[in-house]
C-alpha positions as CSV (number, residue, x, y, z in Angstrom):
1,M,42.2,22.9,-23.8
2,L,42.6,23.0,-27.7
3,D,44.5,25.6,-29.4
4,A,42.3,28.1,-31.0
5,R,45.0,29.5,-33.1
6,Q,44.3,26.9,-35.8
7,F,41.4,29.2,-36.8
8,N,44.1,31.8,-37.8
9,I,44.5,30.6,-41.3
10,L,47.7,31.7,-43.1
11,D,48.3,31.3,-46.9
12,A,51.4,32.8,-48.4
13,G,51.8,35.2,-45.5
14,R,48.2,36.4,-45.6
15,L,45.5,35.8,-43.0
16,L,42.3,34.2,-44.5
17,C,38.9,34.7,-43.0
18,P,38.1,31.4,-41.3
19,A,34.4,31.8,-42.4
20,C,34.8,32.5,-46.1
21,G,38.5,32.3,-46.9
22,F,38.9,36.0,-48.0
23,P,42.5,36.9,-48.0
24,D,44.1,39.7,-45.9
25,Y,40.9,40.0,-43.8
26,A,43.0,40.9,-40.8
27,G,46.3,42.4,-40.2
28,E,47.0,40.3,-37.2
29,P,45.8,37.0,-36.0
30,A,42.2,37.0,-34.5
31,Y,42.5,34.1,-31.9
32,N,45.1,33.4,-29.1
33,E,45.9,30.0,-27.7
34,Q,43.0,29.9,-25.4
35,G,40.4,31.0,-27.9
36,G,40.3,34.6,-26.7
37,L,40.6,37.5,-29.2
38,A,44.3,38.5,-29.9
39,G,43.0,41.1,-32.5
40,I,39.8,42.7,-33.7
41,T,38.7,42.7,-37.3
42,I,35.7,42.3,-39.5
43,C,36.0,40.4,-42.8
44,S,35.2,42.9,-45.6
45,C,33.7,40.0,-47.7
46,C,31.3,38.0,-45.4
47,M,31.4,40.5,-42.3
48,W,32.5,37.6,-40.0
49,E,33.7,39.3,-36.8
50,P,35.6,37.0,-34.2
51,G,34.4,37.7,-30.7
52,F,31.0,38.7,-32.0
53,D,29.9,36.1,-34.5
54,D,31.3,33.3,-32.4
55,D,29.4,35.1,-29.6
56,A,32.1,34.8,-26.8
57,I,32.1,31.0,-27.3
58,A,35.7,31.5,-28.6
59,S,36.5,32.6,-25.0
60,A,35.7,29.3,-23.8
61,G,38.6,27.9,-25.9
62,A,36.6,25.0,-27.2
63,K,37.4,24.1,-30.9
64,A,34.0,22.7,-31.4
65,S,32.4,26.0,-30.2
66,I,34.3,28.1,-32.7
67,L,33.7,25.5,-35.4
68,G,30.2,25.4,-34.5
69,S,29.9,29.1,-34.9
70,L,31.6,29.1,-38.3
71,R,29.2,26.5,-39.5
72,A,26.1,28.3,-38.0
73,F,27.4,31.6,-39.8
74,R,27.8,29.8,-43.1
75,S,24.4,28.1,-42.8
76,G,22.8,31.5,-43.7
77,W,24.4,31.4,-47.1
78,D,22.3,28.6,-48.5
79,G,25.5,27.1,-49.9
80,E,26.3,30.1,-52.0
81,L,28.8,32.8,-50.6
82,Q,27.6,36.2,-51.5
83,W,29.7,39.4,-51.2
84,Q,28.4,41.1,-48.0
85,G,30.7,44.1,-47.7
86,R,30.9,47.4,-49.7
87,L,30.8,46.7,-53.4
88,A,33.8,49.1,-53.9
89,E,36.0,46.8,-51.9
90,R,35.0,43.5,-53.9
91,P,38.1,42.6,-56.0
92,M,37.5,42.4,-59.8
93,G,36.8,38.8,-60.9
94,W,35.8,37.8,-57.3
95,D,34.4,34.3,-57.0
96,G,32.7,33.3,-53.8
97,K,32.4,29.6,-54.6
98,R,36.1,29.3,-55.7
99,Q,37.2,31.3,-52.5
100,L,35.3,28.9,-50.1
101,A,36.5,25.9,-51.9
102,Y,40.0,27.1,-51.5
103,L,39.6,27.7,-47.8
104,F,38.4,24.2,-47.3
105,E,41.2,22.7,-49.4
106,I,43.9,24.5,-47.4
107,A,42.2,24.4,-44.0
108,P,39.8,21.5,-43.9
109,N,39.6,21.9,-40.2
110,V,37.2,24.8,-40.7
111,R,34.8,22.9,-42.8
């Protein structure tokens, strides 16, 4: 069984959303070693919710299933990440394209 904790992406002590790369999307890691949920959160940028958007496939612990869920989730973006959360929470100067590119740079395993 593969270690699903690779989808808990840390950058400078902050957890990045595995779908869009938004920093500080969670206060604790979402996935445990087997792929089950270690914590529950929803990304305020793209609205990714581990255990919901990966549709319990994460529970199976299969890397391909979590990755497949992330890819399917992103496919609805038509190549352009738009802010999905409350506008009041969007950081000033936010750039979805740059955020996603940075995610893929530091965590190419989630591409």
